[in-house]
N, CA, C and O atoms as a GROMACS GRO file, in nm:
protein
  316
    1MET      N    1  -0.238  -1.455   0.095
    1MET     CA    2  -0.292  -1.340   0.164
    1MET      C    3  -0.424  -1.380   0.230
    1MET      O    4  -0.511  -1.440   0.166
    2GLN      N    5  -0.439  -1.345   0.355
    2GLN     CA    6  -0.562  -1.372   0.429
    2GLN      C    7  -0.667  -1.269   0.390
    2GLN      O    8  -0.642  -1.148   0.397
    3ARG      N    9  -0.783  -1.314   0.351
    3ARG     CA   10  -0.891  -1.223   0.314
    3ARG      C   11  -0.986  -1.208   0.432
    3ARG      O   12  -1.021  -1.305   0.498
    4GLU      N   13  -1.028  -1.084   0.457
    4GLU     CA   14  -1.120  -1.057   0.567
    4GLU      C   15  -1.262  -1.042   0.512
    4GLU      O   16  -1.291  -0.946   0.440
    5PRO      N   17  -1.351  -1.137   0.544
    5PRO     CA   18  -1.488  -1.126   0.497
    5PRO      C   19  -1.562  -1.014   0.572
    5PRO      O   20  -1.547  -0.999   0.693
    6ILE      N   21  -1.641  -0.938   0.498
    6ILE     CA   22  -1.714  -0.827   0.559
    6ILE      C   23  -1.845  -0.806   0.482
    6ILE      O   24  -1.850  -0.823   0.360
    7THR      N   25  -1.950  -0.770   0.555
    7THR     CA   26  -2.077  -0.740   0.490
    7THR      C   27  -2.075  -0.595   0.441
    7THR      O   28  -1.988  -0.516   0.480
    8ILE      N   29  -2.169  -0.562   0.357
    8ILE     CA   30  -2.181  -0.425   0.308
    8ILE      C   31  -2.205  -0.330   0.425
    8ILE      O   32  -2.147  -0.221   0.430
    9ALA      N   33  -2.291  -0.369   0.519
    9ALA     CA   34  -2.321  -0.284   0.634
    9ALA      C   35  -2.197  -0.256   0.717
    9ALA      O   36  -2.172  -0.143   0.758
   10GLU      N   37  -2.118  -0.360   0.743
   10GLU     CA   38  -1.995  -0.343   0.822
   10GLU      C   39  -1.894  -0.256   0.747
   10GLU      O   40  -1.829  -0.169   0.806
   11ALA      N   41  -1.880  -0.280   0.617
   11ALA     CA   42  -1.786  -0.201   0.536
   11ALA      C   43  -1.829  -0.054   0.533
   11ALA      O   44  -1.745   0.035   0.545
   12ALA      N   45  -1.957  -0.030   0.518
   12ALA     CA   46  -2.007   0.108   0.514
   12ALA      C   47  -1.977   0.180   0.645
   12ALA      O   48  -1.939   0.297   0.646
   13GLU      N   49  -1.993   0.110   0.755
   13GLU     CA   50  -1.964   0.169   0.886
   13GLU      C   51  -1.815   0.202   0.898
   13GLU      O   52  -1.779   0.312   0.942
   14ARG      N   53  -1.730   0.109   0.861
   14ARG     CA   54  -1.585   0.132   0.870
   14ARG      C   55  -1.539   0.244   0.778
   14ARG      O   56  -1.452   0.323   0.814
   15LEU      N   57  -1.598   0.251   0.659
   15LEU     CA   58  -1.559   0.352   0.561
   15LEU      C   59  -1.630   0.486   0.584
   15LEU      O   60  -1.598   0.586   0.519
   16ASP      N   61  -1.726   0.486   0.676
   16ASP     CA   62  -1.806   0.605   0.705
   16ASP      C   63  -1.877   0.655   0.578
   16ASP      O   64  -1.877   0.774   0.547
   17LYS      N   65  -1.936   0.560   0.508
   17LYS     CA   66  -2.011   0.588   0.384
   17LYS      C   67  -2.149   0.525   0.398
   17LYS      O   68  -2.166   0.430   0.474
   18PRO      N   69  -2.249   0.575   0.326
   18PRO     CA   70  -2.383   0.514   0.329
   18PRO      C   71  -2.380   0.373   0.268
   18PRO      O   72  -2.309   0.346   0.172
   19GLU      N   73  -2.460   0.284   0.327
   19GLU     CA   74  -2.468   0.146   0.277
   19GLU      C   75  -2.501   0.139   0.128
   19GLU      O   76  -2.436   0.064   0.056
   20PRO      N   77  -2.601   0.214   0.080
   20PRO     CA   78  -2.633   0.203  -0.063
   20PRO      C   79  -2.515   0.239  -0.153
   20PRO      O   80  -2.500   0.182  -0.261
   21LEU      N   81  -2.431   0.332  -0.110
   21LEU     CA   82  -2.315   0.370  -0.189
   21LEU      C   83  -2.215   0.255  -0.197
   21LEU      O   84  -2.165   0.224  -0.305
   22VAL      N   85  -2.186   0.193  -0.083
   22VAL     CA   86  -2.090   0.081  -0.082
   22VAL      C   87  -2.146  -0.037  -0.160
   22VAL      O   88  -2.072  -0.107  -0.229
   23ARG      N   89  -2.276  -0.060  -0.149
   23ARG     CA   90  -2.341  -0.167  -0.226
   23ARG      C   91  -2.328  -0.139  -0.376
   23ARG      O   92  -2.304  -0.230  -0.455
   24CYS      N   93  -2.343  -0.014  -0.415
   24CYS     CA   94  -2.329   0.027  -0.555
   24CYS      C   95  -2.186   0.001  -0.603
   24CYS      O   96  -2.166  -0.051  -0.713
   25TRP      N   97  -2.086   0.037  -0.520
   25TRP     CA   98  -1.946   0.010  -0.556
   25TRP      C   99  -1.925  -0.139  -0.580
   25TRP      O  100  -1.867  -0.179  -0.680
   26ALA      N  101  -1.975  -0.221  -0.485
   26ALA     CA  102  -1.955  -0.366  -0.493
   26ALA      C  103  -2.017  -0.422  -0.621
   26ALA      O  104  -1.961  -0.512  -0.684
   27SER      N  105  -2.131  -0.368  -0.658
   27SER     CA  106  -2.199  -0.415  -0.779
   27SER      C  107  -2.130  -0.362  -0.906
   27SER      O  108  -2.098  -0.439  -0.996
   28ARG      N  109  -2.109  -0.232  -0.911
   28ARG     CA  110  -2.052  -0.168  -1.031
   28ARG      C  111  -1.913  -0.219  -1.064
   28ARG      O  112  -1.880  -0.242  -1.180
   29TYR      N  113  -1.830  -0.235  -0.960
   29TYR     CA  114  -1.690  -0.274  -0.983
   29TYR      C  115  -1.665  -0.423  -0.956
   29TYR      O  116  -1.550  -0.467  -0.949
   30ARG      N  117  -1.774  -0.498  -0.942
   30ARG     CA  118  -1.765  -0.643  -0.920
   30ARG      C  119  -1.671  -0.677  -0.804
   30ARG      O  120  -1.571  -0.747  -0.821
   31GLY      N  121  -1.705  -0.625  -0.687
   31GLY     CA  122  -1.626  -0.653  -0.567
   31GLY      C  123  -1.615  -0.803  -0.544
   31GLY      O  124  -1.708  -0.879  -0.574
   32ARG      N  125  -1.502  -0.846  -0.491
   32ARG     CA  126  -1.478  -0.989  -0.470
   32ARG      C  127  -1.572  -1.042  -0.361
   32ARG      O  128  -1.566  -0.999  -0.246
   33ARG      N  129  -1.657  -1.136  -0.400
   33ARG     CA  130  -1.747  -1.203  -0.305
   33ARG      C  131  -1.675  -1.324  -0.249
   33ARG      O  132  -1.621  -1.406  -0.323
   34LEU      N  133  -1.675  -1.334  -0.117
   34LEU     CA  134  -1.607  -1.447  -0.054
   34LEU      C  135  -1.702  -1.561  -0.022
   34LEU      O  136  -1.669  -1.677  -0.041
   35LEU      N  137  -1.821  -1.528   0.028
   35LEU     CA  138  -1.920  -1.631   0.059
   35LEU      C  139  -2.056  -1.569   0.077
   35LEU      O  140  -2.071  -1.448   0.089
   36LYS      N  141  -2.157  -1.656   0.078
   36LYS     CA  142  -2.294  -1.613   0.099
   36LYS      C  143  -2.357  -1.707   0.201
   36LYS      O  144  -2.352  -1.829   0.186
   37VAL      N  145  -2.416  -1.648   0.304
   37VAL     CA  146  -2.484  -1.725   0.408
   37VAL      C  147  -2.628  -1.675   0.411
   37VAL      O  148  -2.655  -1.563   0.456
   38GLY      N  149  -2.720  -1.757   0.364
   38GLY     CA  150  -2.858  -1.711   0.350
   38GLY      C  151  -2.862  -1.599   0.247
   38GLY      O  152  -2.819  -1.616   0.133
   39LYS      N  153  -2.913  -1.483   0.290
   39LYS     CA  154  -2.918  -1.367   0.200
   39LYS      C  155  -2.798  -1.273   0.220
   39LYS      O  156  -2.783  -1.175   0.147
   40THR      N  157  -2.715  -1.304   0.317
   40THR     CA  158  -2.602  -1.217   0.349
   40THR      C  159  -2.480  -1.252   0.266
   40THR      O  160  -2.435  -1.367   0.265
   41VAL      N  161  -2.427  -1.153   0.196
   41VAL     CA  162  -2.307  -1.172   0.113
   41VAL      C  163  -2.188  -1.110   0.185
   41VAL      O  164  -2.197  -1.000   0.238
   42TYR      N  165  -2.078  -1.184   0.187
   42TYR     CA  166  -1.954  -1.135   0.248
   42TYR      C  167  -1.855  -1.104   0.137
   42TYR      O  168  -1.827  -1.187   0.050
   43TYR      N  169  -1.802  -0.983   0.143
   43TYR     CA  170  -1.706  -0.935   0.044
   43TYR      C  171  -1.566  -0.931   0.105
   43TYR      O  172  -1.550  -0.941   0.227
   44ASP      N  173  -1.467  -0.917   0.020
   44ASP     CA  174  -1.329  -0.901   0.063
   44ASP      C  175  -1.310  -0.755   0.106
   44ASP      O  176  -1.324  -0.662   0.026
   45TRP      N  177  -1.278  -0.736   0.234
   45TRP     CA  178  -1.262  -0.602   0.290
   45TRP      C  179  -1.159  -0.520   0.214
   45TRP      O  180  -1.186  -0.404   0.180
   46LEU      N  181  -1.042  -0.576   0.187
   46LEU     CA  182  -0.938  -0.499   0.118
   46LEU      C  183  -0.979  -0.461  -0.024
   46LEU      O  184  -0.939  -0.356  -0.074
   47ASP      N  185  -1.057  -0.546  -0.088
   47ASP     CA  186  -1.104  -0.513  -0.223
   47ASP      C  187  -1.198  -0.393  -0.218
   47ASP      O  188  -1.186  -0.302  -0.300
   48LEU      N  189  -1.291  -0.391  -0.122
   48LEU     CA  190  -1.382  -0.277  -0.109
   48LEU      C  191  -1.304  -0.150  -0.072
   48LEU      O  192  -1.336  -0.042  -0.120
   49CYS      N  193  -1.203  -0.164   0.014
   49CYS     CA  194  -1.118  -0.049   0.050
   49CYS      C  195  -1.047   0.008  -0.072
   49CYS      O  196  -1.038   0.129  -0.089
   50THR      N  197  -0.997  -0.080  -0.156
   50THR     CA  198  -0.925  -0.036  -0.276
   50THR      C  199  -1.019   0.037  -0.371
   50THR      O  200  -0.982   0.140  -0.429
   51ILE      N  201  -1.140  -0.014  -0.386
   51ILE     CA  202  -1.239   0.054  -0.470
   51ILE      C  203  -1.265   0.194  -0.414
   51ILE      O  204  -1.264   0.292  -0.488
   52GLY      N  205  -1.290   0.201  -0.283
   52GLY     CA  206  -1.316   0.330  -0.218
   52GLY      C  207  -1.199   0.426  -0.231
   52GLY      O  208  -1.219   0.545  -0.253
   53ARG      N  209  -1.078   0.374  -0.218
   53ARG     CA  210  -0.957   0.457  -0.228
   53ARG      C  211  -0.947   0.520  -0.367
   53ARG      O  212  -0.924   0.640  -0.381
   54GLN      N  213  -0.964   0.437  -0.469
   54GLN     CA  214  -0.951   0.486  -0.606
   54GLN      C  215  -1.056   0.593  -0.636
   54GLN      O  216  -1.026   0.693  -0.701
   55ILE      N  217  -1.176   0.572  -0.591
   55ILE     CA  218  -1.283   0.670  -0.612
   55ILE      C  219  -1.249   0.799  -0.538
   55ILE      O  220  -1.265   0.908  -0.592
   56HIS      N  221  -1.204   0.785  -0.414
   56HIS     CA  222  -1.173   0.902  -0.330
   56HIS      C  223  -1.064   0.989  -0.391
   56HIS      O  224  -1.073   1.112  -0.385
   57ILE      N  225  -0.962   0.928  -0.450
   57ILE     CA  226  -0.852   1.008  -0.507
   57ILE      C  227  -0.876   1.042  -0.655
   57ILE      O  228  -0.792   1.105  -0.718
   58GLY      N  229  -0.991   1.000  -0.708
   58GLY     CA  230  -1.026   1.036  -0.845
   58GLY      C  231  -0.952   0.957  -0.951
   58GLY      O  232  -0.936   1.004  -1.064
   59GLN      N  233  -0.909   0.838  -0.916
   59GLN     CA  234  -0.838   0.752  -1.011
   59GLN      C  235  -0.930   0.642  -1.062
   59GLN      O  236  -1.030   0.609  -0.998
   60LYS      N  237  -0.896   0.586  -1.175
   60LYS     CA  238  -0.973   0.475  -1.235
   60LYS      C  239  -0.968   0.354  -1.141
   60LYS      O  240  -0.864   0.321  -1.085
   61VAL      N  241  -1.082   0.290  -1.125
   61VAL     CA  242  -1.089   0.167  -1.045
   61VAL      C  243  -1.056   0.050  -1.137
   61VAL      O  244  -1.123   0.031  -1.238
   62PRO      N  245  -0.953  -0.028  -1.104
   62PRO     CA  246  -0.922  -0.145  -1.187
   62PRO      C  247  -1.046  -0.235  -1.198
   62PRO      O  248  -1.118  -0.254  -1.100
   63PRO      N  249  -1.072  -0.289  -1.317
   63PRO     CA  250  -1.196  -0.361  -1.342
   63PRO      C  251  -1.212  -0.497  -1.274
   63PRO      O  252  -1.324  -0.546  -1.262
   64SER      N  253  -1.104  -0.559  -1.231
   64SER     CA  254  -1.118  -0.692  -1.170
   64SER      C  255  -1.052  -0.694  -1.032
   64SER      O  256  -0.961  -0.617  -1.005
   65PRO      N  257  -1.100  -0.784  -0.946
   65PRO     CA  258  -1.038  -0.798  -0.814
   65PRO      C  259  -0.888  -0.831  -0.823
   65PRO      O  260  -0.809  -0.785  -0.740
   66GLU      N  261  -0.851  -0.910  -0.923
   66GLU     CA  262  -0.710  -0.947  -0.939
   66GLU      C  263  -0.624  -0.824  -0.971
   66GLU      O  264  -0.513  -0.810  -0.920
   67GLU      N  265  -0.676  -0.737  -1.055
   67GLU     CA  266  -0.602  -0.614  -1.088
   67GLU      C  267  -0.594  -0.521  -0.967
   67GLU      O  268  -0.496  -0.450  -0.949
   68ARG      N  269  -0.698  -0.522  -0.885
   68ARG     CA  270  -0.694  -0.441  -0.762
   68ARG      C  271  -0.593  -0.500  -0.664
   68ARG      O  272  -0.527  -0.426  -0.591
   69ASP      N  273  -0.580  -0.634  -0.661
   69ASP     CA  274  -0.476  -0.698  -0.579
   69ASP      C  275  -0.338  -0.650  -0.624
   69ASP      O  276  -0.253  -0.617  -0.541
   70GLU      N  277  -0.317  -0.646  -0.755
   70GLU     CA  278  -0.188  -0.601  -0.810
   70GLU      C  279  -0.161  -0.456  -0.773
   70GLU      O  280  -0.048  -0.419  -0.740
   71LEU      N  281  -0.264  -0.373  -0.780
   71LEU     CA  282  -0.249  -0.232  -0.743
   71LEU      C  283  -0.207  -0.219  -0.597
   71LEU      O  284  -0.115  -0.144  -0.565
   72ARG      N  285  -0.275  -0.292  -0.509
   72ARG     CA  286  -0.240  -0.287  -0.366
   72ARG      C  287  -0.097  -0.333  -0.343
   72ARG      O  288  -0.024  -0.273  -0.264
   73ALA      N  289  -0.056  -0.438  -0.412
   73ALA     CA  290   0.081  -0.489  -0.398
   73ALA      C  291   0.182  -0.383  -0.443
   73ALA      O  292   0.287  -0.368  -0.381
   74ALA      N  293   0.150  -0.312  -0.550
   74ALA     CA  294   0.241  -0.209  -0.601
   74ALA      C  295   0.248  -0.088  -0.506
   74ALA      O  296   0.350  -0.019  -0.503
   75LEU      N  297   0.142  -0.064  -0.431
   75LEU     CA  298   0.138   0.050  -0.340
   75LEU      C  299   0.202   0.022  -0.205
   75LEU      O  300   0.233   0.115  -0.130
   76LYS      N  301   0.222  -0.106  -0.173
   76LYS     CA  302   0.281  -0.141  -0.043
   76LYS      C  303   0.425  -0.092  -0.036
   76LYS      O  304   0.501  -0.107  -0.132
   77PRO      N  305   0.462  -0.032   0.078
   77PRO     CA  306   0.602   0.010   0.092
   77PRO      C  307   0.694  -0.112   0.100
   77PRO      O  308   0.657  -0.215   0.156
   78ALA      N  309   0.812  -0.098   0.045
   78ALA     CA  310   0.910  -0.208   0.049
   78ALA      C  311   0.955  -0.228   0.193
   78ALA      O  312   0.978  -0.132   0.266
   79ALA      N  313   0.968  -0.353   0.231
   79ALA     CA  314   1.008  -0.385   0.370
   79ALA      C  315   1.158  -0.381   0.385
   79ALA      O  316   1.210  -0.405   0.494
   0.00000   0.00000   0.00000
């Protein structure tokens, strides 16, 4: 699976959420970090989306990025 690197600022804009909130999600739920360039951290876009989705629908956020990957795979429609 191709991972899309994204900063907190970019993710917040796409999700239409405040940056501090998305940063809190990434910290609290240990969002998957892909790389760091200087002080800028790039996260996995789909991982942050999954965290946001679970919070939005009031469901438990899986504790690890791997478990969130499994959740996304289970939610994908069969081809």
